[in-house]
N, C-alpha and C positions, 0 to 999 in steps of 0.2 A: 286791623280791619282790611288791610291790603291782601291778607291771605284768602279772603272770601272770593276774590276775583281770579286767583291764580289758576283755578280749574278751567277758566274760559280762555286763558292765553295759550297760544300755540307755542309749545316748547321746541327748541331746536333738536333735531334728531328723531322726532316722533313720526310715526307712520301716518300717511294720509287717512282720511275718514273712510269707513267701509262703503259709504254711499259713493264717494269719488272712485274708489276701486271698482265698484260695480258698474258705474257709468263707463269708465275706461275699458273695462272688459267687454261690455256690450258693444261699444263702438269698434273695438278690435275684432270681435267676432263677426260683426256685420261686414267689415272690410275684408276679412279673410273669406267669408262666404261669398260675397259679391265678386271678389277676385277669382275665386275658384269657379264660380258659374261662368264668368266671362272667359276664363281660360278654357274651360270645357267646351264652350260654344265655339271658340276660335279653333280649337284643336280637332273638332269633329269634322271639319271641312264640309259641313252640311249646308247646302245652298238654302237661303231663306225661301219660304213659299212665295210663288209669284203673286203679284198684286192682281186682284180681279180687274178685268177690263171694264172701263166705264160703259154702262149701258146707254145707248142713245136716248135722248129725251124725246118724249112724244110730241112736244111742242115744236121741235126742229123739223119734223117731217111734214 
């Protein structure tokens, strides 16, 4: 009867589950993409757009 549960035990040397591989791949892709976008933004030496000047409120006048 012990053989019935052997399929649910993690055996040494087995590969991780495909779901785990997919999650790790998605996280790695997000990190690479985010790092590439950040590096591209830093390397373009493009100044950020100026913030709009606050308009004077009508109640202050």
